[in-house]
All heavy atoms as a GROMACS GRO file, in nm:
protein
  595
    1MET      N    1  -1.272   1.710  -0.420
    1MET     CA    2  -1.278   1.658  -0.555
    1MET      C    3  -1.161   1.713  -0.635
    1MET      O    4  -1.124   1.830  -0.626
    1MET     CB    5  -1.411   1.698  -0.618
    1MET     CG    6  -1.432   1.644  -0.754
    1MET     SD    7  -1.604   1.669  -0.802
    1MET     CE    8  -1.607   1.565  -0.941
    2ALA      N    9  -1.103   1.629  -0.716
    2ALA     CA   10  -0.988   1.669  -0.797
    2ALA      C   11  -1.031   1.760  -0.912
    2ALA      O   12  -1.139   1.744  -0.968
    2ALA     CB   13  -0.918   1.546  -0.852
    3ASP      N   14  -0.945   1.853  -0.943
    3ASP     CA   15  -0.971   1.943  -1.055
    3ASP      C   16  -0.892   1.893  -1.175
    3ASP      O   17  -0.770   1.904  -1.180
    3ASP     CB   18  -0.930   2.086  -1.018
    3ASP     CG   19  -0.970   2.188  -1.123
    3ASP    OD1   20  -1.007   2.146  -1.235
    3ASP    OD2   21  -0.965   2.307  -1.093
    4ASP      N   22  -0.962   1.835  -1.272
    4ASP     CA   23  -0.896   1.776  -1.389
    4ASP      C   24  -0.829   1.880  -1.478
    4ASP      O   25  -0.753   1.846  -1.567
    4ASP     CB   26  -0.996   1.694  -1.471
    4ASP     CG   27  -1.043   1.572  -1.396
    4ASP    OD1   28  -0.971   1.527  -1.305
    4ASP    OD2   29  -1.151   1.520  -1.428
    5ARG      N   30  -0.858   2.006  -1.455
    5ARG     CA   31  -0.797   2.111  -1.537
    5ARG      C   32  -0.653   2.139  -1.494
    5ARG      O   33  -0.577   2.199  -1.570
    5ARG     CB   34  -0.879   2.240  -1.528
    5ARG     CG   35  -1.019   2.224  -1.586
    5ARG     CD   36  -1.102   2.344  -1.558
    5ARG     NE   37  -1.119   2.355  -1.412
    5ARG     CZ   38  -1.170   2.458  -1.349
    5ARG    NH1   39  -1.210   2.564  -1.414
    5ARG    NH2   40  -1.184   2.457  -1.218
    6LEU      N   41  -0.617   2.096  -1.374
    6LEU     CA   42  -0.481   2.119  -1.325
    6LEU      C   43  -0.390   2.004  -1.369
    6LEU      O   44  -0.434   1.890  -1.380
    6LEU     CB   45  -0.482   2.130  -1.173
    6LEU     CG   46  -0.562   2.246  -1.114
    6LEU    CD1   47  -0.566   2.235  -0.963
    6LEU    CD2   48  -0.502   2.378  -1.157
    7PRO      N   49  -0.262   2.033  -1.390
    7PRO     CA   50  -0.171   1.924  -1.428
    7PRO      C   51  -0.148   1.830  -1.310
    7PRO      O   52  -0.158   1.871  -1.194
    7PRO     CB   53  -0.042   1.998  -1.465
    7PRO     CG   54  -0.048   2.126  -1.390
    7PRO     CD   55  -0.195   2.161  -1.380
    8PRO      N   56  -0.117   1.704  -1.339
    8PRO     CA   57  -0.088   1.610  -1.230
    8PRO      C   58   0.041   1.650  -1.159
    8PRO      O   59   0.127   1.718  -1.216
    8PRO     CB   60  -0.073   1.475  -1.301
    8PRO     CG   61  -0.043   1.510  -1.443
    8PRO     CD   62  -0.105   1.643  -1.470
    9VAL      N   63   0.056   1.609  -1.036
    9VAL     CA   64   0.178   1.635  -0.962
    9VAL      C   65   0.287   1.543  -1.015
    9VAL      O   66   0.265   1.422  -1.029
    9VAL     CB   67   0.157   1.612  -0.811
    9VAL    CG1   68   0.285   1.632  -0.734
    9VAL    CG2   69   0.048   1.703  -0.759
   10SER      N   70   0.402   1.597  -1.044
   10SER     CA   71   0.510   1.516  -1.100
   10SER      C   72   0.582   1.437  -0.990
   10SER      O   73   0.584   1.477  -0.874
   10SER     CB   74   0.611   1.603  -1.174
   10SER     OG   75   0.690   1.676  -1.081
   11THR      N   76   0.642   1.328  -1.031
   11THR     CA   77   0.721   1.247  -0.939
   11THR      C   78   0.837   1.329  -0.884
   11THR      O   79   0.872   1.317  -0.766
   11THR     CB   80   0.773   1.121  -1.011
   11THR    OG1   81   0.661   1.049  -1.062
   11THR    CG2   82   0.850   1.031  -0.917
   12MET      N   83   0.896   1.411  -0.968
   12MET     CA   84   1.009   1.493  -0.924
   12MET      C   85   0.968   1.585  -0.809
   12MET      O   86   1.040   1.597  -0.710
   12MET     CB   87   1.063   1.576  -1.041
   12MET     CG   88   1.190   1.652  -1.007
   12MET     SD   89   1.256   1.742  -1.147
   12MET     CE   90   1.145   1.880  -1.155
   13VAL      N   91   0.853   1.647  -0.820
   13VAL     CA   92   0.807   1.738  -0.715
   13VAL      C   93   0.782   1.661  -0.586
   13VAL      O   94   0.825   1.704  -0.478
   13VAL     CB   95   0.680   1.814  -0.759
   13VAL    CG1   96   0.618   1.888  -0.642
   13VAL    CG2   97   0.712   1.909  -0.872
   14THR      N   98   0.714   1.550  -0.595
   14THR     CA   99   0.685   1.474  -0.474
   14THR      C  100   0.813   1.419  -0.412
   14THR      O  101   0.827   1.415  -0.290
   14THR     CB  102   0.584   1.361  -0.499
   14THR    OG1  103   0.630   1.281  -0.607
   14THR    CG2  104   0.448   1.418  -0.531
   15ASN      N  105   0.908   1.376  -0.495
   15ASN     CA  106   1.037   1.329  -0.443
   15ASN      C  107   1.110   1.442  -0.372
   15ASN      O  108   1.172   1.420  -0.268
   15ASN     CB  109   1.123   1.270  -0.554
   15ASN     CG  110   1.081   1.131  -0.593
   15ASN    OD1  111   1.014   1.062  -0.518
   15ASN    ND2  112   1.119   1.090  -0.712
   16ASP      N  113   1.103   1.562  -0.426
   16ASP     CA  114   1.168   1.677  -0.363
   16ASP      C  115   1.108   1.706  -0.227
   16ASP      O  116   1.176   1.754  -0.136
   16ASP     CB  117   1.158   1.800  -0.452
   16ASP     CG  118   1.248   1.794  -0.575
   16ASP    OD1  119   1.335   1.704  -0.580
   16ASP    OD2  120   1.230   1.878  -0.664
   17ILE      N  121   0.981   1.678  -0.210
   17ILE     CA  122   0.913   1.701  -0.082
   17ILE      C  123   0.948   1.592   0.019
   17ILE      O  124   0.981   1.620   0.134
   17ILE     CB  125   0.760   1.708  -0.101
   17ILE    CG1  126   0.725   1.833  -0.182
   17ILE    CG2  127   0.688   1.707   0.033
   17ILE    CD1  128   0.581   1.836  -0.229
   18PHE      N  129   0.943   1.466  -0.024
   18PHE     CA  130   0.957   1.355   0.069
   18PHE      C  131   1.100   1.310   0.092
   18PHE      O  132   1.132   1.257   0.198
   18PHE     CB  133   0.872   1.237   0.024
   18PHE     CG  134   0.725   1.264   0.032
   18PHE    CD1  135   0.647   1.269  -0.082
   18PHE    CD2  136   0.664   1.285   0.154
   18PHE    CE1  137   0.511   1.295  -0.075
   18PHE    CE2  138   0.528   1.311   0.163
   18PHE     CZ  139   0.452   1.316   0.048
   19ARG      N  140   1.189   1.326  -0.005
   19ARG     CA  141   1.326   1.278   0.008
   19ARG      C  142   1.398   1.336   0.130
   19ARG      O  143   1.465   1.262   0.202
   19ARG     CB  144   1.406   1.304  -0.120
   19ARG     CG  145   1.542   1.233  -0.117
   19ARG     CD  146   1.612   1.236  -0.250
   19ARG     NE  147   1.543   1.146  -0.342
   19ARG     CZ  148   1.514   1.176  -0.467
   19ARG    NH1  149   1.547   1.291  -0.518
   19ARG    NH2  150   1.451   1.089  -0.544
   20PRO      N  151   1.385   1.467   0.158
   20PRO     CA  152   1.451   1.520   0.278
   20PRO      C  153   1.402   1.456   0.408
   20PRO      O  154   1.472   1.458   0.509
   20PRO     CB  155   1.417   1.669   0.276
   20PRO     CG  156   1.386   1.700   0.134
   20PRO     CD  157   1.325   1.574   0.078
   21LEU      N  158   1.285   1.398   0.404
   21LEU     CA  159   1.230   1.330   0.521
   21LEU      C  160   1.272   1.184   0.527
   21LEU      O  161   1.234   1.110   0.620
   21LEU     CB  162   1.077   1.338   0.519
   21LEU     CG  163   1.019   1.480   0.517
   21LEU    CD1  164   0.868   1.474   0.495
   21LEU    CD2  165   1.052   1.552   0.646
   22GLY      N  166   1.348   1.139   0.426
   22GLY     CA  167   1.390   0.999   0.421
   22GLY      C  168   1.283   0.906   0.369
   22GLY      O  169   1.287   0.786   0.394
   23LEU      N  170   1.185   0.961   0.297
   23LEU     CA  171   1.074   0.881   0.245
   23LEU      C  172   1.077   0.878   0.093
   23LEU      O  173   1.126   0.969   0.029
   23LEU     CB  174   0.941   0.941   0.289
   23LEU     CG  175   0.916   0.949   0.439
   23LEU    CD1  176   0.792   1.031   0.467
   23LEU    CD2  177   0.902   0.811   0.498
   24THR      N  178   1.022   0.770   0.038
   24THR     CA  179   1.002   0.761  -0.106
   24THR      C  180   0.854   0.737  -0.131
   24THR      O  181   0.782   0.692  -0.041
   24THR     CB  182   1.083   0.646  -0.168
   24THR    OG1  183   1.035   0.522  -0.115
   24THR    CG2  184   1.233   0.659  -0.142
   25LEU      N  185   0.810   0.766  -0.251
   25LEU     CA  186   0.670   0.740  -0.284
   25LEU      C  187   0.638   0.591  -0.273
   25LEU      O  188   0.530   0.552  -0.228
   25LEU     CB  189   0.639   0.791  -0.424
   25LEU     CG  190   0.646   0.942  -0.439
   25LEU    CD1  191   0.619   0.982  -0.584
   25LEU    CD2  192   0.550   1.012  -0.347
   26SER      N  193   0.734   0.509  -0.309
   26SER     CA  194   0.714   0.364  -0.300
   26SER      C  195   0.694   0.321  -0.155
   26SER      O  196   0.604   0.241  -0.125
   26SER     CB  197   0.835   0.292  -0.361
   26SER     OG  198   0.822   0.154  -0.346
   27LYS      N  199   0.775   0.373  -0.064
   27LYS     CA  200   0.762   0.338   0.077
   27LYS      C  201   0.630   0.389   0.134
   27LYS      O  202   0.566   0.320   0.214
   27LYS     CB  203   0.879   0.395   0.158
   27LYS     CG  204   1.008   0.321   0.138
   27LYS     CD  205   0.995   0.178   0.177
   27LYS     CE  206   1.048   0.154   0.314
   27LYS     NZ  207   1.042   0.013   0.352
   28LEU      N  208   0.588   0.507   0.092
   28LEU     CA  209   0.459   0.560   0.138
   28LEU      C  210   0.344   0.471   0.092
   28LEU      O  211   0.250   0.443   0.167
   28LEU     CB  212   0.438   0.703   0.088
   28LEU     CG  213   0.523   0.810   0.156
   28LEU    CD1  214   0.506   0.943   0.084
   28LEU    CD2  215   0.488   0.821   0.303
   29ARG      N  216   0.352   0.425  -0.033
   29ARG     CA  217   0.248   0.336  -0.086
   29ARG      C  218   0.246   0.204  -0.010
   29ARG      O  219   0.140   0.153   0.028
   29ARG     CB  220   0.269   0.313  -0.235
   29ARG     CG  221   0.161   0.227  -0.298
   29ARG     CD  222   0.177   0.221  -0.449
   29ARG     NE  223   0.061   0.163  -0.511
   29ARG     CZ  224   0.046   0.032  -0.537
   29ARG    NH1  225   0.142  -0.053  -0.506
   29ARG    NH2  226  -0.063  -0.013  -0.594
   30GLN      N  227   0.364   0.148   0.013
   30GLN     CA  228   0.373   0.023   0.088
   30GLN      C  229   0.314   0.038   0.227
   30GLN      O  230   0.241  -0.050   0.275
   30GLN     CB  231   0.518  -0.023   0.098
   30GLN     CG  232   0.578  -0.067  -0.033
   30GLN     CD  233   0.728  -0.089  -0.023
   30GLN    OE1  234   0.786  -0.090   0.085
   30GLN    NE2  235   0.793  -0.104  -0.137
   31ASP      N  236   0.346   0.150   0.292
   31ASP     CA  237   0.294   0.175   0.426
   31ASP      C  238   0.142   0.187   0.424
   31ASP      O  239   0.073   0.138   0.513
   31ASP     CB  240   0.357   0.302   0.483
   31ASP     CG  241   0.316   0.325   0.626
   31ASP    OD1  242   0.350   0.241   0.712
   31ASP    OD2  243   0.250   0.428   0.652
   32ARG      N  244   0.089   0.252   0.321
   32ARG     CA  245  -0.056   0.268   0.308
   32ARG      C  246  -0.126   0.133   0.289
   32ARG      O  247  -0.229   0.105   0.348
   32ARG     CB  248  -0.087   0.361   0.191
   32ARG     CG  249  -0.234   0.384   0.169
   32ARG     CD  250  -0.295   0.459   0.288
   32ARG     NE  251  -0.439   0.461   0.274
   32ARG     CZ  252  -0.522   0.378   0.337
   32ARG    NH1  253  -0.475   0.289   0.421
   32ARG    NH2  254  -0.651   0.386   0.319
   33ILE      N  255  -0.066   0.047   0.206
   33ILE     CA  256  -0.124  -0.085   0.183
   33ILE      C  257  -0.119  -0.167   0.310
   33ILE      O  258  -0.216  -0.235   0.347
   33ILE     CB  259  -0.053  -0.158   0.066
   33ILE    CG1  260  -0.071  -0.081  -0.064
   33ILE    CG2  261  -0.105  -0.301   0.053
   33ILE    CD1  262   0.015  -0.131  -0.178
   34LEU      N  263  -0.006  -0.162   0.381
   34LEU     CA  264   0.007  -0.238   0.505
   34LEU      C  265  -0.093  -0.190   0.609
   34LEU      O  266  -0.155  -0.271   0.678
   34LEU     CB  267   0.150  -0.227   0.560
   34LEU     CG  268   0.182  -0.308   0.685
   34LEU    CD1  269   0.156  -0.457   0.662
   34LEU    CD2  270   0.326  -0.284   0.728
   35ASP      N  271  -0.112  -0.059   0.619
   35ASP     CA  272  -0.211  -0.006   0.712
   35ASP      C  273  -0.351  -0.054   0.678
   35ASP      O  274  -0.429  -0.092   0.766
   35ASP     CB  275  -0.206   0.147   0.713
   35ASP     CG  276  -0.301   0.205   0.815
   35ASP    OD1  277  -0.283   0.179   0.936
   35ASP    OD2  278  -0.396   0.276   0.774
   36GLU      N  279  -0.382  -0.054   0.550
   36GLU     CA  280  -0.514  -0.103   0.507
   36GLU      C  281  -0.529  -0.252   0.538
   36GLU      O  282  -0.636  -0.298   0.579
   36GLU     CB  283  -0.533  -0.078   0.357
   36GLU     CG  284  -0.674  -0.097   0.308
   36GLU     CD  285  -0.770   0.012   0.352
   36GLU    OE1  286  -0.726   0.120   0.394
   36GLU    OE2  287  -0.892  -0.014   0.345
   37ALA      N  288  -0.422  -0.329   0.521
   37ALA     CA  289  -0.425  -0.472   0.552
   37ALA      C  290  -0.449  -0.494   0.702
   37ALA      O  291  -0.519  -0.588   0.740
   37ALA     CB  292  -0.295  -0.539   0.510
   38ARG      N  293  -0.393  -0.408   0.785
   38ARG     CA  294  -0.418  -0.418   0.929
   38ARG      C  295  -0.564  -0.392   0.962
   38ARG      O  296  -0.619  -0.452   1.053
   38ARG     CB  297  -0.331  -0.317   1.005
   38ARG     CG  298  -0.186  -0.353   1.012
   38ARG     CD  299  -0.109  -0.252   1.099
   38ARG     NE  300   0.032  -0.280   1.093
   38ARG     CZ  301   0.122  -0.198   1.040
   38ARG    NH1  302   0.085  -0.081   0.992
   38ARG    NH2  303   0.249  -0.232   1.036
   39GLN      N  304  -0.627  -0.303   0.888
   39GLN     CA  305  -0.766  -0.266   0.916
   39GLN      C  306  -0.866  -0.367   0.862
   39GLN      O  307  -0.967  -0.393   0.926
   39GLN     CB  308  -0.796  -0.128   0.854
   39GLN     CG  309  -0.710  -0.016   0.907
   39GLN     CD  310  -0.724   0.004   1.057
   39GLN    OE1  311  -0.833   0.002   1.110
   39GLN    NE2  312  -0.612   0.020   1.124
   40THR      N  313  -0.840  -0.421   0.743
   40THR     CA  314  -0.941  -0.504   0.678
   40THR      C  315  -0.909  -0.653   0.678
   40THR      O  316  -0.998  -0.734   0.692
   40THR     CB  317  -0.963  -0.460   0.532
   40THR    OG1  318  -0.844  -0.485   0.459
   40THR    CG2  319  -1.002  -0.316   0.523
   41ALA      N  320  -0.783  -0.687   0.654
   41ALA     CA  321  -0.739  -0.827   0.643
   41ALA      C  322  -0.815  -0.902   0.533
   41ALA      O  323  -0.829  -1.024   0.539
   41ALA     CB  324  -0.752  -0.899   0.776
   42VAL      N  325  -0.862  -0.831   0.432
   42VAL     CA  326  -0.935  -0.892   0.321
   42VAL      C  327  -0.852  -0.873   0.194
   42VAL      O  328  -0.842  -0.762   0.142
   42VAL     CB  329  -1.075  -0.828   0.304
   42VAL    CG1  330  -1.148  -0.888   0.186
   42VAL    CG2  331  -1.155  -0.842   0.432
   43PRO      N  332  -0.790  -0.980   0.143
   43PRO     CA  333  -0.702  -0.966   0.027
   43PRO      C  334  -0.772  -0.909  -0.097
   43PRO      O  335  -0.713  -0.829  -0.170
   43PRO     CB  336  -0.650  -1.108   0.000
   43PRO     CG  337  -0.715  -1.197   0.099
   43PRO     CD  338  -0.796  -1.117   0.192
   44VAL      N  339  -0.897  -0.946  -0.120
   44VAL     CA  340  -0.968  -0.896  -0.238
   44VAL      C  341  -0.985  -0.744  -0.229
   44VAL      O  342  -0.974  -0.674  -0.329
   44VAL     CB  343  -1.105  -0.967  -0.255
   44VAL    CG1  344  -1.185  -0.905  -0.368
   44VAL    CG2  345  -1.084  -1.116  -0.280
   45HIS      N  346  -1.008  -0.695  -0.110
   45HIS     CA  347  -1.019  -0.549  -0.091
   45HIS      C  348  -0.888  -0.481  -0.130
   45HIS      O  349  -0.888  -0.381  -0.202
   45HIS     CB  350  -1.055  -0.518   0.055
   45HIS     CG  351  -1.053  -0.372   0.087
   45HIS    ND1  352  -1.151  -0.286   0.045
   45HIS    CD2  353  -0.963  -0.298   0.156
   45HIS    CE1  354  -1.123  -0.164   0.087
   45HIS    NE2  355  -1.008  -0.170   0.155
   46LEU      N  356  -0.776  -0.535  -0.084
   46LEU     CA  357  -0.645  -0.478  -0.118
   46LEU      C  358  -0.621  -0.483  -0.268
   46LEU      O  359  -0.568  -0.388  -0.327
   46LEU     CB  360  -0.533  -0.553  -0.045
   46LEU     CG  361  -0.535  -0.547   0.107
   46LEU    CD1  362  -0.420  -0.629   0.164
   46LEU    CD2  363  -0.531  -0.405   0.158
   47MET      N  364  -0.660  -0.593  -0.330
   47MET     CA  365  -0.641  -0.608  -0.474
   47MET      C  366  -0.720  -0.503  -0.551
   47MET      O  367  -0.668  -0.443  -0.646
   47MET     CB  368  -0.683  -0.749  -0.517
   47MET     CG  369  -0.593  -0.858  -0.461
   47MET     SD  370  -0.663  -1.023  -0.474
   47MET     CE  371  -0.680  -1.041  -0.649
   48ARG      N  372  -0.843  -0.479  -0.509
   48ARG     CA  373  -0.928  -0.382  -0.579
   48ARG      C  374  -0.883  -0.238  -0.555
   48ARG      O  375  -0.877  -0.158  -0.648
   48ARG     CB  376  -1.072  -0.398  -0.536
   48ARG     CG  377  -1.136  -0.523  -0.589
   48ARG     CD  378  -1.279  -0.535  -0.544
   48ARG     NE  379  -1.340  -0.654  -0.601
   48ARG     CZ  380  -1.448  -0.710  -0.551
   48ARG    NH1  381  -1.509  -0.658  -0.446
   48ARG    NH2  382  -1.498  -0.818  -0.608
   49VAL      N  383  -0.852  -0.205  -0.431
   49VAL     CA  384  -0.818  -0.067  -0.397
   49VAL      C  385  -0.682  -0.027  -0.452
   49VAL      O  386  -0.665   0.084  -0.504
   49VAL     CB  387  -0.822  -0.046  -0.244
   49VAL    CG1  388  -0.765   0.088  -0.204
   49VAL    CG2  389  -0.964  -0.061  -0.193
   50PHE      N  390  -0.584  -0.119  -0.444
   50PHE     CA  391  -0.448  -0.083  -0.481
   50PHE      C  392  -0.402  -0.143  -0.613
   50PHE      O  393  -0.291  -0.116  -0.658
   50PHE     CB  394  -0.351  -0.124  -0.369
   50PHE     CG  395  -0.377  -0.051  -0.241
   50PHE    CD1  396  -0.443  -0.112  -0.136
   50PHE    CD2  397  -0.338   0.081  -0.225
   50PHE    CE1  398  -0.469  -0.045  -0.018
   50PHE    CE2  399  -0.362   0.150  -0.107
   50PHE     CZ  400  -0.429   0.087  -0.004
   51GLY      N  401  -0.484  -0.226  -0.674
   51GLY     CA  402  -0.446  -0.284  -0.803
   51GLY      C  403  -0.329  -0.378  -0.793
   51GLY      O  404  -0.243  -0.381  -0.881
   52ILE      N  405  -0.324  -0.456  -0.686
   52ILE     CA  406  -0.214  -0.550  -0.667
   52ILE      C  407  -0.262  -0.693  -0.691
   52ILE      O  408  -0.380  -0.721  -0.688
   52ILE     CB  409  -0.151  -0.536  -0.526
   52ILE    CG1  410  -0.256  -0.559  -0.416
   52ILE    CG2  411  -0.086  -0.399  -0.509
   52ILE    CD1  412  -0.201  -0.552  -0.274
   53ALA      N  413  -0.167  -0.782  -0.715
   53ALA     CA  414  -0.197  -0.922  -0.741
   53ALA      C  415  -0.233  -0.994  -0.611
   53ALA      O  416  -0.201  -0.947  -0.501
   53ALA     CB  417  -0.075  -0.990  -0.804
   54ALA      N  418  -0.297  -1.108  -0.624
   54ALA     CA  419  -0.339  -1.187  -0.507
   54ALA      C  420  -0.220  -1.224  -0.419
   54ALA      O  421  -0.226  -1.213  -0.296
   54ALA     CB  422  -0.413  -1.312  -0.553
   55GLU      N  423  -0.112  -1.266  -0.481
   55GLU     CA  424   0.008  -1.305  -0.404
   55GLU      C  425   0.062  -1.186  -0.324
   55GLU      O  426   0.098  -1.200  -0.206
   55GLU     CB  427   0.115  -1.358  -0.499
   55GLU     CG  428   0.239  -1.406  -0.427
   55GLU     CD  429   0.343  -1.463  -0.523
   55GLU    OE1  430   0.309  -1.493  -0.640
   55GLU    OE2  431   0.457  -1.478  -0.480
   56THR      N  432   0.064  -1.070  -0.385
   56THR     CA  433   0.112  -0.949  -0.316
   56THR      C  434   0.017  -0.913  -0.203
   56THR      O  435   0.061  -0.879  -0.092
   56THR     CB  436   0.124  -0.832  -0.415
   56THR    OG1  437   0.211  -0.871  -0.521
   56THR    CG2  438   0.176  -0.708  -0.348
   57ALA      N  439  -0.113  -0.921  -0.227
   57ALA     CA  440  -0.211  -0.892  -0.123
   57ALA      C  441  -0.192  -0.984  -0.003
   57ALA      O  442  -0.198  -0.939   0.112
   57ALA     CB  443  -0.352  -0.904  -0.179
   58MET      N  444  -0.167  -1.111  -0.029
   58MET     CA  445  -0.148  -1.206   0.080
   58MET      C  446  -0.021  -1.175   0.159
   58MET      O  447  -0.017  -1.191   0.281
   58MET     CB  448  -0.146  -1.350   0.028
   58MET     CG  449  -0.283  -1.398  -0.020
   58MET     SD  450  -0.417  -1.372   0.100
   58MET     CE  451  -0.361  -1.472   0.236
   59LYS      N  452   0.083  -1.128   0.092
   59LYS     CA  453   0.205  -1.090   0.164
   59LYS      C  454   0.177  -0.977   0.262
   59LYS      O  455   0.227  -0.976   0.374
   59LYS     CB  456   0.315  -1.051   0.066
   59LYS     CG  457   0.374  -1.169  -0.008
   59LYS     CD  458   0.480  -1.126  -0.106
   59LYS     CE  459   0.533  -1.247  -0.183
   59LYS     NZ  460   0.636  -1.210  -0.281
   60TYR      N  461   0.095  -0.881   0.219
   60TYR     CA  462   0.059  -0.772   0.309
   60TYR      C  463  -0.029  -0.822   0.423
   60TYR      O  464  -0.013  -0.780   0.538
   60TYR     CB  465  -0.012  -0.659   0.233
   60TYR     CG  466   0.086  -0.569   0.161
   60TYR    CD1  467   0.105  -0.580   0.025
   60TYR    CD2  468   0.158  -0.472   0.231
   60TYR    CE1  469   0.194  -0.497  -0.042
   60TYR    CE2  470   0.246  -0.388   0.165
   60TYR     CZ  471   0.265  -0.401   0.030
   60TYR     OH  472   0.354  -0.320  -0.035
   61ILE      N  473  -0.121  -0.912   0.395
   61ILE     CA  474  -0.206  -0.968   0.500
   61ILE      C  475  -0.121  -1.042   0.603
   61ILE      O  476  -0.137  -1.024   0.724
   61ILE     CB  477  -0.314  -1.064   0.441
   61ILE    CG1  478  -0.408  -0.989   0.348
   61ILE    CG2  479  -0.388  -1.137   0.552
   61ILE    CD1  480  -0.495  -0.885   0.413
   62TYR      N  481  -0.027  -1.124   0.555
   62TYR     CA  482   0.061  -1.197   0.647
   62TYR      C  483   0.151  -1.102   0.725
   62TYR      O  484   0.181  -1.126   0.842
   62TYR     CB  485   0.148  -1.297   0.572
   62TYR     CG  486   0.070  -1.411   0.510
   62TYR    CD1  487   0.112  -1.468   0.391
   62TYR    CD2  488  -0.044  -1.464   0.570
   62TYR    CE1  489   0.042  -1.573   0.333
   62TYR    CE2  490  -0.114  -1.568   0.513
   62TYR     CZ  491  -0.070  -1.622   0.395
   62TYR     OH  492  -0.139  -1.725   0.338
   63GLY      N  493   0.194  -0.994   0.662
   63GLY     CA  494   0.275  -0.895   0.732
   63GLY      C  495   0.197  -0.824   0.841
   63GLY      O  496   0.249  -0.796   0.949
   64ALA      N  497   0.072  -0.796   0.813
   64ALA     CA  498  -0.014  -0.727   0.910
   64ALA      C  499  -0.068  -0.822   1.016
   64ALA      O  500  -0.096  -0.780   1.129
   64ALA     CB  501  -0.129  -0.659   0.837
   65HIS      N  502  -0.085  -0.948   0.980
   65HIS     CA  503  -0.144  -1.049   1.070
   65HIS      C  504  -0.061  -1.177   1.063
   65HIS      O  505  -0.106  -1.277   1.006
   65HIS     CB  506  -0.289  -1.078   1.030
   65HIS     CG  507  -0.376  -0.957   1.025
   65HIS    ND1  508  -0.433  -0.903   1.139
   65HIS    CD2  509  -0.412  -0.877   0.922
   65HIS    CE1  510  -0.502  -0.796   1.105
   65HIS    NE2  511  -0.491  -0.778   0.975
   66PRO      N  512   0.059  -1.177   1.122
   66PRO     CA  513   0.145  -1.296   1.111
   66PRO      C  514   0.082  -1.423   1.167
   66PRO      O  515   0.116  -1.533   1.123
   66PRO     CB  516   0.271  -1.256   1.190
   66PRO     CG  517   0.238  -1.133   1.263
   66PRO     CD  518   0.118  -1.072   1.200
   67GLU      N  519  -0.011  -1.408   1.258
   67GLU     CA  520  -0.077  -1.526   1.316
   67GLU      C  521  -0.158  -1.602   1.211
   67GLU      O  522  -0.181  -1.722   1.224
   67GLU     CB  523  -0.166  -1.486   1.434
   67GLU     CG  524  -0.291  -1.409   1.397
   67GLU     CD  525  -0.272  -1.260   1.368
   67GLU    OE1  526  -0.159  -1.209   1.374
   67GLU    OE2  527  -0.373  -1.195   1.336
   68ARG      N  528  -0.199  -1.536   1.106
   68ARG     CA  529  -0.277  -1.603   1.001
   68ARG      C  530  -0.191  -1.701   0.920
   68ARG      O  531  -0.241  -1.801   0.871
   68ARG     CB  532  -0.340  -1.501   0.908
   68ARG     CG  533  -0.450  -1.426   0.975
   68ARG     CD  534  -0.519  -1.335   0.880
   68ARG     NE  535  -0.628  -1.272   0.949
   68ARG     CZ  536  -0.751  -1.266   0.904
   68ARG    NH1  537  -0.782  -1.317   0.789
   68ARG    NH2  538  -0.844  -1.208   0.974
   69ARG      N  539  -0.065  -1.670   0.904
   69ARG     CA  540   0.023  -1.760   0.829
   69ARG      C  541   0.035  -1.894   0.901
   69ARG      O  542   0.029  -1.998   0.840
   69ARG     CB  543   0.161  -1.698   0.811
   69ARG     CG  544   0.255  -1.786   0.730
   69ARG     CD  545   0.390  -1.722   0.712
   69ARG     NE  546   0.382  -1.605   0.627
   69ARG     CZ  547   0.405  -1.608   0.496
   69ARG    NH1  548   0.438  -1.719   0.436
   69ARG    NH2  549   0.398  -1.498   0.424
   70SER      N  550   0.048  -1.891   1.030
   70SER     CA  551   0.066  -2.015   1.106
   70SER      C  552  -0.058  -2.103   1.101
   70SER      O  553  -0.048  -2.225   1.108
   70SER     CB  554   0.106  -1.985   1.250
   70SER     OG  555   0.002  -1.915   1.315
   71THR      N  556  -0.176  -2.043   1.086
   71THR     CA  557  -0.298  -2.124   1.083
   71THR      C  558  -0.310  -2.203   0.953
   71THR      O  559  -0.380  -2.304   0.948
   71THR     CB  560  -0.423  -2.038   1.101
   71THR    OG1  561  -0.430  -1.943   0.995
   71THR    CG2  562  -0.424  -1.968   1.236
   72LEU      N  563  -0.241  -2.160   0.848
   72LEU     CA  564  -0.249  -2.232   0.720
   72LEU      C  565  -0.170  -2.363   0.724
   72LEU      O  566  -0.196  -2.453   0.646
   72LEU     CB  567  -0.195  -2.145   0.608
   72LEU     CG  568  -0.280  -2.024   0.572
   72LEU    CD1  569  -0.210  -1.942   0.465
   72LEU    CD2  570  -0.416  -2.066   0.524
   73TRP      N  571  -0.072  -2.373   0.813
   73TRP     CA  572   0.016  -2.490   0.813
   73TRP      C  573  -0.022  -2.592   0.919
   73TRP      O  574   0.046  -2.688   0.939
   73TRP     CB  575   0.161  -2.444   0.836
   73TRP     CG  576   0.200  -2.342   0.735
   73TRP    CD1  577   0.227  -2.211   0.759
   73TRP    CD2  578   0.216  -2.358   0.595
   73TRP    NE1  579   0.258  -2.145   0.643
   73TRP    CE2  580   0.252  -2.232   0.540
   73TRP    CE3  581   0.202  -2.466   0.507
   73TRP    CZ2  582   0.274  -2.214   0.405
   73TRP    CZ3  583   0.224  -2.446   0.372
   73TRP    CH2  584   0.260  -2.323   0.322
   74ARG      N  585  -0.133  -2.573   0.986
   74ARG     CA  586  -0.175  -2.669   1.090
   74ARG      C  587  -0.248  -2.786   1.030
   74ARG      O  588  -0.308  -2.786   0.932
   74ARG     CB  589  -0.264  -2.600   1.193
   74ARG     CG  590  -0.185  -2.505   1.277
   74ARG     CD  591  -0.275  -2.445   1.382
   74ARG     NE  592  -0.199  -2.343   1.450
   74ARG     CZ  593  -0.252  -2.256   1.531
   74ARG    NH1  594  -0.378  -2.258   1.557
   74ARG    NH2  595  -0.178  -2.166   1.590
   0.00000   0.00000   0.00000
């Protein structure tokens, strides 16, 4: 459980940790969303968990399950 009495972690601190590894917070978030899309393939779930738009959720679903895109055009 998070301790609300502690200050939030700053972007600068997290960038200092991940940048030497060649990672950004944005890339980590994208990877997390894509992994979740691979597991669930439910756009509404992605929208609720990550606060993303329907169009963005579908891009992640198609990225995780490219075979689904082809079924829409048949």
